[in-house]
SEVO-230459 format. One record per residue (C-alpha): x, y, z; residue in three letters. Coordinates in steps of 0.5 Angstrom, whole numbers, plus 500, padded with zeros to 3 digits. Example, Ala and Ser with C-alpha at 12.3 -4.5 7.8 and 13.67 -1.06 7.14 Angstrom:
REM residues 2
525491516Ala 527498514Ser 
This chain:
REM residues 166
513480546Met 519481551Thr 524487551Asp 530483556Glu 537485554Gly 534491550His 534498550Asp 527501553Asp 526505547Gln 525498543Glu 520493542Ala 522486541Val 517480538Phe 520473539Glu 518469533Leu 522463533Ala 516459531Asp 515463524Trp 517460518Thr 521463513Ala 515465508Glu 512468514Glu 518472516Arg 518475509Ala 511477509Glu 512480515Leu 518484513Gly 514486506Thr 508489510Arg 513493515Leu 517496509Asp 510498506Ala 508501512Ala 515505513Gly 516501520Ile 524501521Ala 526494523His 531489524Glu 532481526Trp 536479531Glu 536471530Glu 529469531Asp 527476534Asp 524482531Leu 526489534Val 522495532Val 522502536Ala 517502542Glu 513507538Pro 511502533Asp 510496537Ala 502497537Asp 502497529Ala 507492529Val 503487533Asp 497489528Glu 501487522Ile 504480526Ile 496479527Glu 495480520Ala 500475518Val 499470523Glu 491470521Tyr 490472514Pro 483471514Asp 481475519Glu 481483518Leu 482487524Ala 478494525Pro 481500521Ala 484505525Ala 483512524Asp 485514517Gly 486507515Glu 482502511Asp 481495513Asp 483492506Gly 476492503Gly 474499501Ala 481501500Gly 483495496Tyr 477496491Ala 479503490Val 486501489Met 484495484Ser 479500480Asp 485505479Leu 490499477Phe 485497472Val 483503469Thr 491505469Thr 493499466Asp 488500460Arg 489508460Leu 497507458Gln 495502452Arg 490507449Asp 490514452Pro 486517447Asp 479513448Asp 474518451Pro 471512455Ala 477510459Leu 479517460Val 472518464Gly 473511467Gln 480514470Phe 477520472Tyr 472516476Glu 478512479Ala 482517481Ala 477521484Glu 475515488Gly 483514490Ala 483522492Ala 478521497Asp 480514500Ala 483512506Ala 490509506Val 489502504Pro 491496509Phe 498494507Gly 500500504Val 504506507Gly 502513508Pro 507515503Asp 506510498Val 499512498Trp 500519498Lys 505518492Gln 499514488Val 494520489Gln 499525487Glu 501521480Leu 493520479Ala 492527480Ala 498529475Gly 495524470Ile 488528471Cys 492534470Asp 495532464Ala 489530461Leu 485536463Asp 491540459Gly 491536453Asp 498533454Ala 500528448Ala 498521448Ala 505519450Asp 506523456Val 499520459Val 501513457Ala 508514460Arg 505517467Asp 499511467Ala 505506466Ala 509509472Ala 502509476Leu 501502474Arg 507500476Gln 507503483Leu 500500484Leu 502493481Ser 506491488Arg 499492492Tyr 494489487Val 
């Protein structure tokens, strides 16, 4: 990393040896984490306060088989991914058959797991909050005996949001 020729409030990462695929992956992860960034030729420029988080994301892209230790309030990719995956699968099934009592029970369990889970790796905190709110809203609809088409619609919206991450 270097910051020559840039504002003291910026951090610059020299990534000239990265492929287009690696840059795209990095951009996707930065967007998911809600980190503003721009490319200046082969250099990635971010705000200085985001430098440590960006460094971790760069490491994850460069070495995808290694998991970094989780920061407070964040998941390391294992448990959070499992919670997210369970919620995705039950939501997918619920959107197709919102009247099945067994599926409704499975959805409640998955939604409860998501409500208590830390932000999964690679998912921005705002996105994770949206997932939790959508899941809670579906639970409320089920508790309120909402029409099956309303539950199916909301489940489809949650499934669509989760599909980007699982």
